[in-house]
N, C-alpha and C positions, 0 to 999 in steps of 0.2 A: 539338644545339641546335634543329634544324628540327623534331624530334619535339615539342618543347614550344611552339614558336612557332605552328605551324599550329593546334593545338587551342585555344590562348589567343586567337588572332584569331577563330576560329570562335565561341568562347564570347562574346566581346565583340560580334560581329555579331548573334548570337542575342538577346542582352540588348537591344541597340539596336532591333532589329526588334520585339521584344515591347513595349518602352516606346512606340514609335510607334503600334502597333496599339491599345494601351490609350488613348492620347491621342485617336485618331480615334474610337474607340468612345464615349468620354465626350462628345465634341463632337456626335456624331450623336444622342445621347439627350437633349440639352438641349431643353426644350420650346420650341416656336415661339410667340412672343408675338404677339397680334393684337387688334384692336379688335372689339368686339361690342356691338350695341344690342338690348336686350330691353325688354319692357313687362310689368310685374307690376301688374295692375289699372291704376290711373291713374298709376302711377310709371314714368317712363322711366329706364332704367339703361344707361349707357354704361360699358363696362369695357375695360381693357387688361390682358390676361393670357394664360395658356396655355388653350387650348381644353379643355373638358370636365374642368376641374380647379378647385381652390380657390386656385390660384397666381395672384394678381392684383397688379399693380403699383399700379393705381388704379381706383377705382370712382366714377362721378359719377352722382348721381340727381337728379331734379327732378320736379315735378308742375305741371300747368297752373294758372295763376293765382297761384302763390306768388312768382314773380319771382326765385328764388334756385336755385342748384345746390349740392348737398351733395357734398363730396369725402370719400372714405374712403381712407386709405392711410398709409403711412409718410412720404409726401411730400405737400406741399400746393402749390397754384398760387402762382406768383410774382406776387403782386398786392398793391398797397398797400390795396386795398379788402377784403382777406381778413378774415373773421370767424371766430374759433375757436368752434366749437359745443361743444367739450369741452376741459377743461384737463388731463385725463389721458388716456393711451391707452385706447381702448375696444375690447372684443372685436368683431371684424368677422365672424369665422366660428368658431363654437364647435367645429366639427369639426377645424379646423386649428390652433386655439389662437392664431390671429393677433391681433395688437393693432395699432391704428392710431388716428390722430387724425381727428376729424371737423371739417371746416371748411366754410364757406359763402362763395360769391361771387355777385354779381348775375349774372343771365343775360346781360347786356350787357357783362360784364367782358371786357377785351381778352384775358385768358388763355383764355377759352372761345371768343370770337368768332375769335381767332387760330387755334384748333384747326380750326374749320370753314372758315375762309378760306385759311389758309396751310398747314395740316397740321402745326402746331407747338404744343406745350404745354410750357411751362417749369415745372418743379416744383422745390421746395426741400425738403430733408429733412435728417436728422441727418448723412447722408453727403455733403452738399453739394447742388449743383444738377445737374439733368439735363434733357434735352429729349426728350420723346416725340414721335415723328413719326407722321403719318397719311398714307396714300396717298389717292388720289382717292375710293375707295369709303368709307374711314373718315371722310374729311372730309364726305362726304354724310351719313353716320350722325350726325356731330356737328351738322350743320346741321339735320337732321330732328329731332333731340332738342331743339335750341334753339327751332325753330319750334313743335313740339308743346307744350313747356313754356311758351312765351311766349304761347300762346293761352289762352282762358278755358274751352275745352272740357274735359270730363273723360271 
């Protein structure tokens, strides 16, 4: 009986160790999401996504003098002042075949000012609501974007 029990226990231990290693490897390859602020011509673009990839949770753009910020993504800001800029999903990135809605809010909307002040942006999408958080550096990026877009300079 011992001849069968020892190999069986060893086999179970090997399978368990293999499964744990695969779980750890999958977790370590998940992309790290972060905030990033870029300028493309007069457009300021604040994104939350994986660095150096097309994987974005949300992209917020604005231009000086327009008074609004445009959100692109599968979720939109939780704001009663939200304006839908598109009634159907729009392609965000033709390379990744992503589709998202485009919405607009005023630059002084609490959803945006809260991101700069508290580091919190509540979004609502098909999967429910979520809150994206921002550290001190990302809050500074959001504040810089709002100040830039709230000015009349180009």
